[in-house]
C-alpha positions in Angstrom: 88.6 95.5 87.4 91.1 94.5 90.0 91.3 97.9 91.5 92.4 101.4 90.8 96.6 101.6 89.5 98.1 104.1 90.5 101.3 105.3 89.0 104.1 103.7 88.6 106.6 105.5 91.0 104.2 106.2 93.3 103.6 102.4 93.7 106.6 101.7 93.4 107.5 103.3 96.5 107.6 102.9 99.7 105.3 105.7 100.8 102.5 103.8 98.9 103.2 100.1 101.0 103.4 101.8 104.0 100.1 103.6 103.9 98.2 100.4 102.1 99.3 98.0 105.3 97.6 101.3 107.9 94.7 100.7 106.1 94.2 97.4 107.4 95.5 98.9 111.3 93.5 98.7 113.8 91.1 101.6 114.5 89.6 102.5 117.7 86.5 105.0 117.7 85.2 106.8 119.6 82.8 104.8 121.9 86.7 103.1 122.4 84.7 100.0 120.1 87.8 98.2 117.8 87.3 98.7 114.1 89.4 98.8 111.0 89.9 101.2 108.0 89.7 98.8 105.3 88.8 95.2 105.7 89.0 94.3 101.9 92.3 97.0 100.3 90.8 99.9 99.1 93.8 99.5 96.5 95.4 96.7 95.0 99.2 96.3 94.2 101.4 95.8 91.4 102.5 92.0 91.5 105.7 93.5 91.5 105.4 94.9 94.7 105.1 91.6 96.8 107.9 90.6 98.2 108.7 94.8 100.0 104.5 94.1 100.9 105.3 90.5 102.4 108.6 91.5 103.2 110.4 88.0 101.8 114.2 88.4 102.9 116.1 87.1 100.2 116.5 83.1 102.1 113.0 83.0 101.0 112.2 82.0 97.7 109.0 82.3 96.4 107.3 79.8 94.3 104.2 81.9 92.8 104.7 82.4 89.2 104.5 86.5 89.3 104.4 86.6 85.3 101.1 85.1 85.8 99.6 87.3 87.5 99.0 91.2 87.4 98.2 92.2 91.3 97.2 91.7 94.9 94.6 92.4 97.1 95.0 92.7 100.3 92.4 91.7 103.2 92.5 92.8 106.7 93.4 89.3 109.3 90.9 88.7 111.6 89.9 85.1 112.0 88.3 85.6 109.0 90.5 86.6 106.2 89.2 83.4 104.0 86.5 83.9 104.1 86.0 87.4 103.9 88.8 87.2 100.4 87.3 83.9 99.0 83.5 86.3 98.5 84.7 89.1 97.7 86.9 88.6 94.9 84.2 86.4 94.0 81.6 88.9 94.2 84.1 91.3 92.3 83.5 89.2 89.3 80.1 88.6 89.5 79.8 92.4 89.4 82.1 93.1 86.2 79.7 90.5 84.0 76.9 91.9 82.5 74.3 89.7 83.1 73.1 88.2 86.1 73.0 84.5 85.4 75.5 83.8 88.3 74.1 85.7 90.6 70.5 83.5 89.7 72.8 80.3 89.8 73.9 80.9 93.0 70.5 81.6 94.9 70.0 78.0 93.3 72.7 76.5 95.2 72.2 78.1 98.6 69.1 76.9 98.1 70.3 74.1 98.7 72.0 74.6 100.8 68.6 75.8 103.1 66.7 71.7 102.5 70.4 70.1 103.3 70.6 72.8 106.3 66.3 71.9 107.1 67.2 67.3 107.2 69.8 68.3 109.3 67.7 69.8 111.8 69.9 72.1 113.8 69.0 74.9 115.6 71.1 77.7 114.6 71.6 81.3 113.1 71.1 79.7 109.7 68.0 81.1 108.5 69.4 84.8 109.9 72.4 85.1 107.9 70.4 83.5 104.8 68.2 86.2 104.5 71.7 88.1 105.1 73.3 86.5 102.6 70.1 86.8 99.7 69.5 90.1 100.4 73.7 90.9 99.3 73.3 89.6 96.3 70.1 91.3 95.3 72.1 94.6 96.5 75.1 93.1 94.2 72.3 92.8 90.9 70.6 95.8 92.3 74.4 97.8 91.9 74.5 96.4 89.3 71.1 97.8 87.2 72.0 100.8 89.1 74.9 101.8 87.4 73.3 101.4 83.8 70.5 102.9 84.1 71.6 106.2 85.8 74.4 106.4 83.0 76.5 106.6 85.6 80.8 107.4 83.4 82.2 104.5 85.6 79.8 102.0 86.3 82.7 99.7 87.5 83.8 101.6 89.6 80.2 102.7 91.2 79.9 98.6 91.7 83.3 98.5 93.0 83.5 101.4 96.1 79.5 100.0 96.4 80.8 96.2 97.4 84.1 97.8 99.5 81.6 100.1 101.0 80.1 96.9 102.6 83.0 95.0 103.1 84.0 97.9 105.9 82.8 96.8 108.3 81.2 94.3 110.8 77.8 95.7 111.2 77.8 94.4 107.0 79.1 91.8 107.1 78.7 89.8 110.3 76.3 87.6 108.7 78.1 86.9 105.7 80.8 85.3 107.1 78.0 83.4 110.0 76.4 82.1 106.7 79.1 81.2 104.7 80.7 79.0 107.8 77.4 77.7 108.5 77.5 76.5 104.7 80.6 74.5 105.4 78.7 72.8 108.5 76.6 71.8 106.4 78.4 70.9 103.5 80.2 68.8 105.6 77.1 67.0 108.0 75.2 66.3 104.4 78.1 64.3 103.1 79.1 62.7 106.0 80.1 59.7 104.7 82.7 61.5 103.3 84.3 63.7 105.0 84.3 61.8 108.3 87.5 59.6 107.1 89.0 62.4 106.6 89.0 64.2 110.3 90.4 62.5 113.1 89.3 62.2 116.6 85.9 61.7 116.0 83.9 59.1 118.7 80.2 58.4 119.8 81.4 61.0 122.0 82.3 63.3 119.5 81.0 63.5 116.5 81.0 65.2 112.7 78.5 67.7 114.3 80.1 69.1 117.5 83.4 69.5 115.3 81.5 71.8 113.4 80.6 73.4 115.6 83.6 73.2 117.4 85.9 73.6 114.5 83.9 75.3 112.1 81.4 77.9 112.7 82.8 79.7 115.6 83.4 83.0 114.3 87.4 84.0 113.7 88.6 80.4 113.9 91.6 78.9 112.1 89.7 77.4 108.4 91.1 74.5 106.3 91.5 72.5 103.8 88.2 70.6 104.5 86.8 73.9 104.7 87.9 75.1 101.9 87.0 72.2 99.8 83.5 72.5 101.5 82.6 75.8 100.7 84.0 75.9 97.7 81.3 72.9 96.6 78.6 73.6 97.9 78.1 77.0 96.2 80.2 75.5 93.1 82.5 77.9 92.9 86.0 77.1 92.1 89.0 77.6 94.0 92.8 78.1 93.7 95.3 79.0 96.0 98.6 80.1 95.0 101.4 79.5 98.0 103.7 82.8 98.1 106.4 80.4 100.4 107.3 76.8 100.1 105.9 74.8 96.9 102.8 74.6 95.8 100.5 71.0 95.1 97.7 69.8 93.1 95.6 69.7 95.8 95.7 73.7 95.9 92.8 73.3 93.4 90.9 73.0 96.2 87.7 72.9 93.4 88.3 72.2 89.6 84.2 71.8 88.6 82.7 73.6 86.5 81.9 77.1 87.0 82.1 80.5 85.2 83.5 82.9 87.4 86.7 80.9 89.8 88.8 83.0 92.1 92.6 82.6 93.0 93.7 83.4 96.5 97.3 84.0 97.9 98.4 82.0 100.5 101.2 83.7 102.8 102.1 81.6 105.3 99.5 83.0 107.9 97.0 84.5 105.3 95.3 84.8 102.5 94.7 87.6 100.2 93.1 88.2 96.4 95.5 87.9 93.6 94.5 88.4 90.6 95.2 86.6 86.8 97.2 88.9 84.5 94.6 88.9 81.2 94.9 87.2 78.4 97.4 88.4 75.9 95.1 89.5 72.5 97.5 87.6 70.1 96.7 84.5 72.5 
């Protein structure tokens, strides 16, 4: 499931790409509150349009093997793009599965994170956000059941619509983003010996915990390689980055441990969008 595929001629048109960009643009409600029409793009875009969408000039070489991918999905950039892209891509694939093995595996993983949080003795927003995250995973399982029981014509379409609806507003996703950032901080501070050597500037007056509460947990703050690694190791979800420009490296395979569901994100230099690997050919 990678979203609706528009007819080829329309998908290649300038109007289509403009519409995709504008769907992520800023809108303001009657009370003056800033909201966004789509935090996650409701339409995926053919991989052949990657140059046009990201306005790649002739002197900018694309380093992604486009033949390995079919489509990509833009995600709203507000400082939470990595976390939003990661968890949406993961849950979208979980929804494709008929069983609930992955949901239960993930719940076990975050339960271990909860134990680590208790051991650290922190006062934080973890309890509330942990509850919200577990509720989301149970929603995912419910969407899968409802799609089967109600004989909905397209179960995959129904599930995707529910997921896109959930990720359309801060009201439903803010606690999820808070939780993911706290998972990173908990993972780092629970494995201090491993991460302290990767972070510069730590001293007796600026501890690993200080670094996490200044650089990791605040909303809309930049996410680096260390934080990505901590998140996917804690959740045990394989993650690969594809760099639109600039050569990649082995480090772009952020986590390659065992995992039924893996996430691939497209790094454009400033943002992280979702990219969909092409399905293996029948003869393979």
